[in-house]
Structure formats: C-alpha cells, structure tokens
N, C-alpha and C positions, 0 to 999 in steps of 0.2 A: 305379375312382376312389373314394377314401375319402369317407365321409360327413362333412360339416362341421356343427358345431353352431351354431345361431343365437347370436350373441354379444350381450352387453349394450352399451349406448351407452358409448363411451369418451370421457371429458372431460379437457380440459387446463384447469386453474384458473389457472396462472401460465404464460403463453405463453413459448416459447423461440425463439431464433434458431439456425438450423443453420449452422455455419461450420466451417472447417478447425480441427482439434483438435491440441493439443500432445501429447495422449495417443495417439490412433490415428484415422486417417481424418477423419471429420467428428464434431463434437461438438454438444451442445445447450447454449446459453448463455442465462442468465436475462435477460429483457427488462426486468424490474423487480426490486426487492428482494423476497426471499421469506423470511418470518419462520420461525424454527425451529419444527419440529413441524407445519407446515402441509402439507396434501396438495397436491402439485404437479400431479398428473394421473395418468391411467390409461394404461397401455401399450396401444396399439391392436393389433389382429390378429384372427385367427380361431382358434377352438378346434378342434384336431385330435386324433386318436388318438396316443398316445405312440409307437406302432409307426410311424406315418407321420412323426412328428417325428424319430425315430432314422434313418429312411431319408433324410430331408432333410439331417440333420446329416452323415451319411456321404457323401452325393453332392455337397454344396455346400461351398465354402470359407467363405463368410460366411452365417450363418443366425442369426436372432434367435428363439430358442425358449425358453420358460420352462415348466418342468414344473409342472402343476397337480395337483389331486386326481383320483382315479378313473381313473388311467391315461390322462390327457389332458394336452395341452400347448397353450400359447398361441403361435401362430406369428405373430410380429410382423413378418415379412417380407411377409405378405399382409395387405391392408387396414391398412397401417401408419399411425402418426402420428409426430410429432417426438420423442416420448419414447424411441423406439428408438435415438436418437443419444446417450443417456446412456452414457458410456464407463465402464469399470471403473477403480477406483482403490483402492489399499490404504489410503488416507486419504481416504475419501469425504465428500461434503457432503450426500448423500441416502441413503435406504435404501428397499429394495424390500419391499413387503408382498404376499405371494402369497395370494390368496383362492381360493375354489372356482372362480370363473369369470372372474377378473380379476387383473391385476398393477398395483399402485398404487405411486407414488413419493411419498415425504415428505421434507421438509427435515430433516436431522439437526441443523443449526445455521443461524444467519442466513446467507443467501446474498446477496451483493452483486449489483447490476445489472451485467451483463457477465461474470459469473463462470461458468466452465464447470461444468455439473452432472456429478457422478460418483457411482458406486455400487459398493460391494464386491459383486461377483457371487456370492461364496461358491463352493460346489462347482459345477463346470461339466462339460460333456461332454468338455472338453479334458483333464481329469484331471491337472492340474498340468504339462502339456507345452507350453502356449503361453506364451512369454516375456511378462512384464508390462512395459509401457512407461509406467507411470503417473508415475514420477519422484518418488514420495513418499519421505521419509526412512525410513519403515518398510516400504518395498516388499518383498514376499515373493519377488519375482523371477519368479514364474510364476502363471498363472491356472489 
C-alpha cells in the first residue's frame, strides 16, 4: 500500500450546495454571492504519489486527481469536500490555483447566489478524448 502524506486543513470560505448539474452529474452551487477574486475554498483530499494517481485514473471511470509538485497528486476522491463537484466549463466562473500541497478555487468574476461553479480544467489525463458538455458558446468540444 502506498504511503500517504499528511495533508493541510482544507477550508471552504463560501459554502456550496451540491445538486444535479446541467453540465455533468452533480455540481456545486453558490449559497451566497461570491465577489470576484475571492478565495472560495480548498479542494479536499489526500496527497498521494503520482504513480498511485495514474493507477487510480487507469482503473476507475470517475476520479478526482490534481497533479501537484514533486511527483505528487491530490486525490480528491478520498477525504473529499464539496469543492470536488466544481465541473469543467470552457467559460468558467472560477479558476484553480495549484500549490505545493493544496488546490484552491477563486472566483474569476462575481458569482450570484444559486449559480453553478465551474472551472476550466486545462490539461487533463483525458488528453482531449472526453467530450465536453459545458454548453458554453466558446466550448472546445473536448476536455
């Protein structure tokens, strides 16, 4: 069994409600207005070796992993929080900041109460083979 690294405390500053998403599966919806450029919260999870993350990605259909520094990844499928329900969009209202030992979400613009949070995932392990369902006018078509 792989050794897991003790993770920092993950906080959510603007709570969300998890509900059915128009984009994919479940989504995270703002419970209050979120001003532009404010930190929404940290993605919960455990830090694992990238080798273990690649094995999980290969073996599971749905996995929430974000690559960190030093050949490590944040596995948001283990010890998760509601930030993991932020779906991909080609026209997002949040952005993800990847740090040494955490993944943070910030508002790109003012977010209204009840609005679904979305983030452009950028490069993923899907390597452009997963169809995008975000519905944005500028949708690239794939994740």
